[in-house]
Structure formats: C-alpha cells, structure tokens
C-alpha angles and dihedrals in degrees: 000000000000092000091046091050093047091051092048092051092049090052091047090051092051095046098042100048109147092014120144121266116281107253116217133183115198146175114265091224089070096044096112100052094033092055089055091045093050090056090049091050093047090054092049098041099029087224123123122235123208110198128194112193124202147148117269096267091051091047090051090053090049092049095047097042133065091275105137116229138151104200138011132209101190146143109283088236087078089073091061085076107083096206092051092046089055091064092069135073116260092240092067158093105081122191110245110165143000131195138176132227130260149161131253135189133196112286110276096012119128112272115231122223109261097159096119134031091254092048091050089048092053092046091053093047092049094050115095092213141004129202127214139121106267099187093056125091089245089049089053089057090051089053090050088053089055089050092049089052091049094240102104094117093044092052096053092079092045097051117111103190115214126205096226137011090250089062093060097076091039090056091049093046091052093050095247090124132024094215136029113208119187145085112345095235092055090054094054095090142117116284096028137078120219108235091192145265127308110274114268099260089057101034117116130184115232110208128207118198134190126224138172120234116242090232097042112156091216107024093168092056090045090055090045088055091053090049088051092052087058094048125110089249092055093043090054090051092049093050090049089056095050097262125123116221124246 
C-alpha cells in the first residue's frame, strides 16, 4: 500500500502543479495529531493544506454555509445534520481515528481513583472544578457520562467551559480547574498528568471520519489526503499521539 500511495501522490503532485491550497475543516479534538499529519502529507504531496479547526457546532456551520473547503476530518456526529451531510460525496465518510475519554490532573497533583464508575463519580464530586468543552460533540458525551452517574446537576456549578480542546490541559496546568475531562489524546499534554481512561462500563469511543466535499476544487487531492490518513505512516503517528486508527 505504501508504494501505491507514494505513486498516487507523485501523480497528484505532477497533475496539480499550481493548484490552490487544499482547504480542510477538522475537529479540534484531533488538532495535535492532524497538524503533524498535515505536515507529513505536505512533504509527500508537495501540496499545501489550510486547516480550520472547530467544535462540532462550528463545523456544521462551516459545512452548511458558504465556507469553501475540499475535505473534512470531523466527528461522525456532524453527519447527523442532514444539511451538513449533503455537502459531502456519497462515497464518504471514511473512519479515520477513534479515541476514548479520560481524566487528567495538574502535573504532580494526587491522582484520584477512577477505576470504577462509583470511584469516578466520587472523584468528580470531590473536585472543585472540571474543564472540558461542553458545546462540542465530545463534550456532549462527557455530559451524558455525568447524567449516567446521576451527577449532572451537581457538575453544572463545577464546570469550567473551555473554548477549544487544547485549552483544557492549559486550564488544569494553571490551576483553573482540578480535573480535565475529555478525549485521552487531548489530555496527553505538558503540565498535566493523565489519571487514566474512563472505567469500561462508561468508556465510549469517539470517532473521527474523513469526507470529500461535493464541490471540492481538487477532489483527487482530497481523496489522496484521505488515503494518506489511512497509510501506515499516518497510523503510526496517530498511535504515538494516543489515538487508535480507523
């Protein structure tokens, strides 16, 4: 597959010389690994990517507005919106990455027990504050976890909403929140220690998918980018950043 992909990229490079930048919209929860992957793709394809990251509501607005884009790497929840789904070709989306949820504390702080649902519940109730991104699709899953634990009302006063996933570990590192609760890959960051994943009965996989816009300026290069995201090189990068492929 590596040789086939390399050949395809070489062909795309030759046939798209002088083409416009490939416009990408993407989920903020995948910003870390996707930024690395975009650089790898640019080196292989010699084609520049312009990525706009956002939470799911923002991505839906991008997809249903006049925002120009060629390809998306987004939470699969975006495709529950009929108008957004209509912006993409029927052959896509393609599952690219999946990641679970976890908890982080400030670096060096004591790590609470979260090994069982009840232990996680007690850790959340004892915390003075928790940081996540409530309006996002991943944030919605965190809220559903609170509901399943029967502590949704109690957590409202403790919630410290963050504008982007990258701000979650920053808030915890600064001491603005006792706990960071979000996708595991987001919580692997400087200044924080990962406590661990949600216990199995509560763990959920959050899936990112890739899809090509129906009006993509360079559909061939958009498909080549998706192929690259499924390549061994990309899979190795995802795993290194705490994300499972496909």
